[in-house]
C-alpha atoms as one frame of an Amber mdcrd trajectory, in Angstrom:
protein
   0.580  60.005  46.997   1.542  56.690  47.138   3.742  55.969  43.381   1.864
  53.262  40.954   2.784  49.662  40.835   4.856  48.554  37.777   1.743  46.837
  37.217  -0.906  49.283  37.482   1.404  51.495  35.094   1.283  48.491  32.557
  -2.603  48.249  32.683  -2.706  51.867  32.557  -0.951  52.015  29.206  -3.082
  49.106  28.274  -6.673  50.519  28.755  -5.506  54.192  27.608  -4.409  52.607
  24.740  -7.407  50.874  23.920  -9.734  53.548  24.815  -7.598  55.798  22.441
  -8.416  53.535  19.688 -11.558  52.968  19.807 -12.284  56.723  20.654 -10.308
  57.392  17.007 -12.138  54.166  15.436 -15.153  55.547  15.517 -14.145  59.177
  15.414 -16.182  59.547  18.872 -14.655  63.323  19.452 -13.772  66.251  17.428
 -11.777  69.261  17.777 -14.095  71.846  20.187 -16.602  69.482  21.258 -17.828
  69.987  24.638 -18.405  65.960  26.652 -20.699  65.497  29.511 -19.025  62.827
  31.103 -21.688  60.795  32.979 -20.564  59.639  36.898 -22.443  57.585  38.428
 -20.000  56.582  41.420 -19.116  53.048  40.110 -15.891  51.890  38.505 -17.036
  51.925  35.194 -17.656  56.051  35.148 -14.554  56.887  37.602 -12.452  54.709
  34.544 -13.951  56.645  31.997 -13.829  60.037  33.788  -9.862  58.781  34.564
  -8.908  57.650  30.894 -10.548  61.187  29.004  -8.302  63.363  31.265  -5.276
  61.451  30.414  -6.027  61.489  26.929  -7.194  65.548  27.079  -3.960  65.953
  28.325  -1.951  64.797  24.931  -4.878  64.070  22.107  -4.571  66.310  19.049
  -7.386  67.600  19.360  -8.934  70.352  22.080 -12.087  69.390  23.956 -13.982
  69.970  27.248 -14.949  68.115  29.849 -17.858  67.887  32.418 -18.485  65.392
  34.790 -22.537  65.086  35.394 -23.971  63.269  38.213 -27.577  62.482  39.055
 -28.240  61.948  42.442 -31.128  59.678  42.443 -32.129  60.269  46.491 -31.526
  57.113  46.925 -31.424  56.439  50.838 -27.809  56.160  52.027 -26.479  57.654
  49.058 -22.836  59.454  50.478 -23.852  62.519  48.091 -20.580  63.978  49.449
 -18.311  61.942  47.992 -18.779  62.496  44.211 -17.938  66.615  44.597 -14.964
  66.072  46.949 -13.590  63.763  44.725 -14.223  66.220  42.083 -13.222  69.203
  43.477  -9.506  67.767  44.191  -8.925  66.435  40.468 -10.015  69.931  39.527
 -12.650  68.430  37.008 -15.824  70.969  36.182 -18.853  68.900  37.412 -22.203
  69.288  38.323 -24.761  67.267  40.448 -28.970  67.153  38.960 -30.823  66.168
  41.696 -34.140  64.183  41.033 -36.118  61.879  43.208 -36.157  59.232  40.402
 -35.850  56.463  43.193 -39.236  57.399  44.818 -40.910  56.989  41.459 -39.494
  54.094  40.894 -39.960  52.173  44.065 -43.846  53.527  43.604 -44.693  52.536
  40.054 -42.724  49.327  39.414 -44.258  46.239  41.422 -42.806  44.290  44.136
 -40.390  41.732  42.931 -39.627  42.963  39.445 -36.763  44.531  38.426 -36.278
  48.289  38.390 -33.382  48.959  35.834 -35.463  49.417  33.221 -37.603  52.630
  34.380 -34.951  53.755  36.035 -32.828  54.026  33.191 -35.512  55.847  30.905
 -35.757  58.109  34.432 -31.924  58.435  34.611 -31.227  59.297  30.681 -34.355
  61.499  30.851 -32.900  63.646  33.302 -28.988  63.510  31.956 -30.644  64.256
  28.012 -32.500  67.637  29.359 -29.429  69.147  31.046 -27.133  68.342  28.026
 -30.018  69.822  25.986 -30.643  72.876  28.313 -26.591  73.325  28.372 -25.342
  72.977  24.709 -23.382  69.802  25.178 -23.378  67.648  22.166 -21.704  64.700
  23.494 -22.445  62.435  26.220 -20.338  59.943  27.428 -21.126  56.459  29.184
 -19.343  54.115  30.675 -20.413  50.871  29.310 -17.757  48.130  28.538 -17.350
  45.459  26.278 -18.851  42.817  28.601 -22.131  45.481  28.719 -21.925  45.066
  25.069 -22.007  41.469  24.834 -24.735  40.836  27.385 -27.044  43.399  25.793
 -26.781  41.221  22.743 -27.576  37.940  23.978 -30.250  40.217  26.141 -31.897
  41.307  23.121 -31.148  37.744  21.485 -32.603  35.364  24.116 -35.489  37.589
  25.638 -36.570  40.224  22.508 -35.750  38.596  19.471 -33.245  40.945  17.927
 -29.850  41.191  16.984 -29.057  44.378  18.873 -26.247  45.656  21.170 -25.053
  48.919  22.137 -23.242  50.601  19.599 -20.483  52.737  21.007 -21.334  55.983
  18.910 -25.074  56.596  18.444 -27.378  59.400  17.294 -29.987  59.661  20.140
 -33.665  59.442  19.157 -34.439  63.008  19.381 -31.323  63.604  17.390 -30.238
  66.344  19.538 -27.011  64.235  21.192 -24.334  61.959  20.303 -24.275  59.281
  22.823 -20.417  57.675  23.069 -18.604  54.866  24.790 -15.308  55.021  24.896
 -14.843  51.823  26.946 -16.475  49.648  24.379 -13.010  47.579  24.112 -12.170
  47.376  27.346 -13.148  43.939  29.829 -14.958  44.470  32.852 -12.249  42.675
  34.700  -9.364  44.971  33.934 -11.411  47.566  34.360 -12.234  46.143  37.785
  -8.581  45.816  38.611  -7.601  49.198  37.483 -10.288  50.973  39.996  -9.004
  48.724  42.701  -5.264  49.829  41.633  -6.064  53.742  41.660  -8.312  53.209
  44.989 -11.833  55.126  43.692 -14.191  55.990  45.847 -16.692  53.712  44.550
 -20.451  53.848  45.778 -22.651  50.596  45.048 -26.082  51.405  43.516 -28.970
  49.724  45.988 -31.276  49.995  44.087 -30.986  47.955  41.118 -27.453  46.355
  41.346 -27.988  43.957  43.754 -31.189  42.388  42.339 -30.197  38.622  41.359
 -33.534  38.466  39.318 -32.431  40.522  36.452 -32.605  38.580  33.436 -28.527
  40.344  33.000 -27.409  38.817  35.857 -28.261  35.287  34.239 -26.701  36.145
  30.776 -23.367  37.695  33.019 -23.149  34.394  34.388 -23.776  32.410  31.163
 -21.003  34.404  29.253 -18.616  33.489  33.206 -19.075  29.988  32.582 -17.746
  30.263  28.525 -15.206  32.247  29.208 -13.817  29.709  32.168 -14.304  26.989
  29.950 -13.251  28.776  26.273 -10.658  31.696  27.523 -11.382  34.206  24.719
 -14.816  33.570  23.936 -16.322  37.496  24.978 -13.649  38.995  22.946 -14.219
  36.963  19.806 -17.877  37.918  20.272 -17.122  41.359  20.380 -14.970  41.232
  17.821 -17.929  39.570  15.282 -19.935  42.737  16.143 -17.141  44.558  14.664
 -17.182  42.390  11.777 -20.649  41.976  10.394 -21.935  40.302   6.956 -25.693
  41.646   6.570 -25.874  39.735   3.175 -25.158  36.471   5.541 -28.024  37.496
   8.081 -31.915  37.449   7.350 -33.347  41.141   7.496 -34.462  42.106   4.035
 -34.653  45.843   5.777 -30.917  45.727   6.149 -29.854  43.852   2.661 -31.223
  43.847  -1.016 -32.027  40.164  -1.135 -34.404  41.137  -4.316 -31.473  42.999
  -6.064 -29.079  39.392  -6.029 -30.951  38.399  -9.234 -29.399  41.863 -11.436
 -25.744  40.833 -10.026 -26.180  37.043 -10.924 -23.402  36.162 -13.497 -25.313
  35.037 -16.612 -23.430  31.203 -17.781 -21.649  31.691 -20.735 -22.866  30.083
 -24.259 -21.170  26.608 -25.331 -19.155  28.364 -27.908 -17.828  30.747 -25.059
 -16.771  28.398 -22.658 -14.578  26.497 -25.305 -13.202  29.276 -26.021 -12.463
  30.798 -22.686 -10.816  27.358 -21.940  -8.087  26.788 -25.362  -7.219  30.699
 -24.566  -6.111  29.754 -20.458  -4.716  25.807 -22.413  -2.907  28.163 -24.119
  -1.779  30.969 -21.514  -0.507  28.005 -19.190   1.848  26.688 -21.910   3.586
  29.542 -21.967   7.139  29.894 -20.497   8.361  32.134 -18.748  11.457  34.094
 -18.406  14.266  32.622 -16.154  14.301  36.064 -14.475  13.057  39.314 -15.101
  15.317  41.972 -16.363
């Protein structure tokens, strides 16, 4: 095996540290957890599994990992790649076989994006497997750029101020979904995947659809980043520093209750007494030195 370069070692330490902080900040993994790592064959999910395996060896808590791939029966999908890779690593895994490809191609009209239905079918299959096997934690490979892109997709096309939470409870309340790569930039994950020479499997179902709204948002953010380096990181940081009282959703903040919190103005005699007290305080001489 080729010895990793010094650059790759530094990058590995950087990513591992960020993933560890993210897991700690959101208390993603607890002692005794069984974590299902959703492995698609892309750079993000390979990196996710690699980081969790590394942290598993030194974490202060004990947890199990199970890599799970959904074989959607896409034409030309190299079904042997992931099992061979996972066997070499000695990682427990399971392959779910479900022909969602035919369903998506049959239902979605030509020219329309496939991601919406595809993701719902994929999520349903993964959640069902987790429920049937008593798995409470589901780890997904979404990174910082995915989260920021989702923020703008919802802002521009759905009229909602919503992104992807690093940790959330599934709609049915049965699973905790975690995104340990939430602090990582996509460009760093791409560098890591190249350095580690993961056997990447491209998605030919939706990854090449240039009419996707997400592609347009990705290009917009990339242009911003070129002109103003660090802007994406700043936006991601803002999602962790939300001030609800300065937004406008009455469901999330009690604007009506502000009246009861208002400080009642002092009477004129009270204001004069306060001014005199402050004046007297200001005239006092402080000791030259403390004892």
